N, C-alpha and C positions, 0 to 999 in steps of 0.2 A: 504493500500500500504506500502511495506517495502522499505528499502534502506536509503540512506543518505538524508533524507528529509530537513535537514538544508541547503543543497546546492541547492535545487530546487528553481528556480526563481519564482518571485511573480506570482500569478494567472492571473493578468491583462496583463502580457506580454507573449503571446503565442509564443513559439519557433517552429522551423521546423527541429529539430535535426534528425528526422526519414529520411528526404531526404538526409542528409549528410551520414547517415548510409548506405542507399541503393546505393549511389554513390561509397562508399568504397567497398561494396560487388561487384559491377560491375567491378571496377578496379582490385581487387584481382582475381576475376573469369577470367577476360581477361588474366591476367598473367598466371593462371593455364592452360588455353587452349593454350596460346602461347607456353608454355613448352611442351604440348602434340603434337603440330604440328611441333615443331622445327626439330625433327629428320627427318620427311618426306621431309622438305625443304632442309636440309643439306645433305641428302643421296646422291644426285647427285654429290656433291663435295668431298665426302669421298674417301679415297684411293681405287683404283681399286682392290687391293688384298684383300679387305674385302668381295668382291663378294656379294654385297647386291642385289641379284636377288629378284624377287617378293616373293618367298617362305621365304628366309632369312629375308627380310624386314618384312614379315608377322609375323615371330617369335619375332622380336624385338618389334613390336607394340602389339603383343599378351602378351608379358611379362608385359608391363605397364597395359594393360586392365585387365588381370587376377588378378594382385596385387591390382589394384584400386577396382575391384569388391569384392575381398576377404576382403579388409579392411573396407567395408561399415558397417557391423554389429558391429564390435568393436568400430568404430568411433562414431556410433550412441549412443552406451552405454556410451562412454566417454563424449560425448557432453551433454547428459542428466545429467550425474553425476557431471562433473567438470565445465560445462559451455562452451559456444562457444568461448568467448574471449581467454581463456587459451589454449584450445585444438586446435582451428583453428590457433591461432598465432604461436604456436610451429610448426604446420604443414607447415606454410609458410617458417619458418626458415629452416626446414629440406629439403623441395624439392628445395629450392634455393641452398643449399649446394650440393645436388646431381646433379643439372643442371651444377653448376660450375665445379664439378669434371669430368663430362662427357667430357668437353673440353680437359682434359688431357689424354683421352683415346688414342688420336692420337700419344702419345709418347711411347706407348708400341707396341710390335709386332702385326702384323695383326691378327693372330689367337687369341691372348690374348685380343686384342682390342674389338673384337666382344663379347667375354664373359664379359668383363668389362662393356661395354655399356648395355648388357642385364641385368646384375645384378643391375646397377644403375637405369635402367628403372623400374625394379621391386620395388626397394626402393622408387623411386619417386611416383609410383602408390600407394603404401601404404601410403606415406606421404600426398598425395593429397586426400585421401578418405574422410576426414571430410568436404571438400569444400562445396558441395551442400547440404548435410544434415545440415551443419552449416548455410548456406544461408537460407534454409527453416525454420530453427528454429528461427533465428534472425528475419526473415520477419514475422513469426507468432506472435512474441512478440512485434514488433515495429509498425505494421500496422493494422488499423481496416479493417474489411472484405471488405468494399467498396473501399479500396485502394490496396487491396492485389494482385489483378490481375495485375495492373500496376507495382507494386513494384517487384513482382516475375518476370514479363516479362523483367524488366530492368536488373536484375542480370542474368537472363537466356539468354538474348540477347548477353551476353559476348561471347558465343560460335560462334556467327556470326561476331561480331565486332573484335574479336581477330585476325582472319586471315587478314582482311583488314588493321588493325592497324599494325600488326607485320610482315606480309609477305613482304611488301616493305622494312622494316627495315632489316629483315633477308636477303633479296635479296641483299641489298647494302653491308651488312657485309660479305656475302659470296663472293661477287664480289671483294671486296677490301682486306679482311683480312683472308679469309678461313673459313672453316666450324666450327672450334673451337670457333671462336669469337661469334657465336650465343649463345652458352651455357655460355660463360663468361659474356656476356651481361645480360642474364637471372639471373645469380647469383647476379650481382650487383644490378639489378632492385629489386630482392627479398629483399635485405638488406634495400633498401629505403622503400618498402611497409611494411616491418615489423615495422618500426618506426611509419608509418602512422596508422597501425592497433592498436598498443598498446596505442597510445595517443588519439584515438578517439572512440574505440569500448567499450561500457559498456552495462549493463542491463538497461532497460528503467528507472526504479526508481533510478538507481545508477549513471546516467549520470550527470556530474557536471554542464552542461550547459542547462539542460532541464527545462522547466517551468511546474508548476502544471497543467496549462491549457492544455498543449500538452499531458501530462499523462492521463488526464481525457478524452480527445478526443480519444486517442488510446484505453483506457480501455472500454469506453462506446461503441465503435464501434466493440468490440469483440477481440481486441488484448490481447494476453496472457502476460500481462505486468510483471508478477512475474516469468516468465520462467527463466530469467537470473538474477533476483534480488538476493541480498545477503540473503534474508529471504526465498527463495524458498527451497522446500524440495528436497534433493538430494537422489533419489532412484536409485537402480540398475535396469535398464530396460533391461540389456543385459542378458536375460535368454531365454532358449528354449521355456518356457511356453508363454513368450511374443510373440515370433515369431510364435508359433503355433496358438495363439489367433488371431493375425493379419491376418494370412493366412486362417483363418476359415471364413472370411467375403468376400462374392463374390464381393462386390463393390471394396474393396481394391485389390483383386486379378486381377480384370479387369483393374484397374489403373496401377498395376505393369506390366501386359502384354503390355498395351498400351505404357508404358514408354520404354519397351524393343524395341518395334517397332520404336518409335520416335528416340531413341538413336542410332539405327542402321544408320539412316540418318546422325546423328551427326558425328559418327565415320567414315563414308565414307568421309564426308566433311573434317574432320581433318586429316585423314591419307592417303587416296587414291586419293583424288581429285587433289592435286598438282601433284602427279605422273601421273594421267590420263591426265592432261594438257600437261605434258612434254613428256610422252611416246606415248599416243594415238593421241594427237593433235600437237605434235612436237614443243612445245613452248620453248624458251630459259629460263634460270634461272630468269632473270630480268622480262621477260614477264609473266612468271608463277605467280610471286608475285603480279603483278598488275591485271592480269586476274582473279586470285582467289579472289581478293578484291570485284569484282562486285557482284557475288552471295552472298558473305558474307554480304555486306552492305544491300542487299535486304532482306536477312534472318533477319538481325538485326532490320530493320524497320518493317518487318512483325511481329517480336516478340513483339515489343512495341505496334504496332497497335492491335495485338490480345489481349493483356492485357487491352488496353483502351476499345475495343469493349466489352469485357467480363464485365468489371466494369460498363460501361454505360448501358448495358442490365440489370444488377442487380439493378442499381440505378433507372431505369425506371419501376421497379416492376416485371420484369421477374424472374422466379424461378432460384435458384442457379444452378440447373441441366441444364436448357436450356442455361443460361448465360455462363457456362463453356464449355458445349458440342458443341455448335454451332461453335465457332471458331476452336476448336480442329478438328472436323470432316471435316469441310470445308477446313481447312488448309491442312490436310492429303490428301484430294482429289486433291488439287493443286500440292502437292508434287509428285504425280504419273506422272507429266509431265516430270520427269527425264528420263523416258523411251524414250521420243521423241528425246532425244539427239542422240540416235542411228541412227536416220534418218536425222540428220542435217549435210549437206555437208560442210558448212562454219563455221568458228570459231565464227562468230558473232551470227548466229542462234543458235548454240550450247550454247553459253553463255546466250542467251535470255531464252531458255528452262530451263537451269540450274538455272537462276535467279528466274524464276517463281516458280520452284520447291522449292528452298530454302526460298523464300518469304512465300510460303504456309507452309513450315515446321516451320518457325518462328511464323506465326499466330497460328499454332496448338500446340506450345510448352508451354502449360499451366499446365503441370503436377505438378510443384512445387506449383502453386497456389492451385490446387486441394488437394494436400497433406496438405497445411496449412488449408484448409477448412474442411478436413475430419479427421485429426489425433485426437485420444483421448487425452484429456488434460494430460499433464505430459509425453506423449510419442511422441512428435513431432520429437525429434531427432531419436528415434528408428524406428518409422514408415518411416521417411524420409530416413534413412539408408537402410531399407529393400527395399523400393521403388527404391533407387538408385542402390542397389545391383542387383535387377532384371533388371533394365534398363541397367546397365553397364555390364551385361553379354554380351551385344552387343559389348562391347569393347574387349571381348574375341573371340566371334564368327565372327564378321565382318571382321577383318583383315585376319583371317585364311580362311574364305569362299571366300572372294574376291581374296586373294592371290592364292588360289587353282584354282578358275575360270580363272583368268588371266594367271596363269602358264600353265594350261592345254589347253586353247583355244587360247592363245596369242592375246586376244582381250578383251576389256572392255565392249562389248555389253551385255554379260551375267551378268556382275556385275551390270550394270545399271538396267537391268530387275529385278534382285534380289532385289535391293533397292526399286524400284517402287512397287513391290508386297508386300514388308514388310510395306510400307505406307498404302496399302489397309487393311492389317491386323490390323493396329492401329484403323481404322474406325470401324471394327468389335468389337474390344476390348472395345472401348468407347460407342458403341451402345448397343447391347443386354446384354453384360456381366456386365458392370458397373451398369446400372440401375440408380436409384436416387442417386444424390450426396448430402451428408449431413455429419455433424460431427458425428463420431461414439461415441455413449455413451455406456460405458461398464456397463454390469450388475455387481452387487456387487461381485458375484462369479468370474467373469472374471478379474475384477480389483485386487482382492486378489490373484488370481492365477498368474497374470502377475508380481506381485511384491514379 
């Protein structure tokens, strides 16, 4: 083991630093998703002359999603080469600045304001691209395989808890101070989280407060403890040969397709769900904030439960394939319940169906756990980036497709049907396409070509 061994605590005092690490990942990821959803919530309070109809709103959401997806491969290469702490930390600083600047877009003309917001959303998408590849990379380093499902589920559940946590806050800010206050609030929060990040995130063997016993527990359980360490080899994994090699394995391709399908549900929830509540269900701004929290909380608890179930199955002797696939496929089956919202006359029944759907989506959102289980050693960042690139192509397609459906039909029924059928496609991807789930061991020729 490399790193600052002189600072490692005695063997007899086992620490639990890895739990602090995953809590920080959860907080920062919540902040990221709050930034992504802020525009959807603020849109109703923006000046009328911006004319944020469904198509124009779709373009603003598309700008972020396109840039976020485009930044995945470069961010994966940067994470593998320079480490998660530095790359991820700089990313937090940048997207906080872009959020803060968005609040000033209201002080320019209406035509220019739309362009300014569009450009800032593109910049924010690029800045946030290291978030989940970085989460996956840190999780693979800090957690043994038997705890990886729960740890990945915790940071992944941020996509569900972000809206329940921040929607009421945004609703209050919108009601009292106007739409700009949401973005200024995000900028200030980002400054605080930057301090938390740089004072607590380290590589496993470099952490000043970790014990040798905890390092041994992580390493013995399959954690890649030297991924972030000072002694780790810094190779350039950002090559087309690496991408081609990863795409040549059917298991990984199936995982990538499955993530695209699962992320489609995420993007509906983050972007169009608040608008669905206000436009299709005619809820007020304050009521949207609280109503959106219910399915979000269900999705969050489902996400944690999915990780616990997966790890328990693994600990009881079930195969890795069965332990990961069962929650994913069962959860996606529940997610198809979103289609039933089209037949719900009351808001209460609609929220019940939506809550079941997002609970299932949470249970099935184990993609980052699977990436930690399957990535070739030394390529966790790059494989996670390619995985997230494929998944977040949904961030490009979902806003545009749903915007087109709603704009043409003046109804959300077709949009909910589209989302439900995509959930079924995720079941197909993780069934026959993925096959056995296992860590990919590269042949010598593949490893040499990749580097």
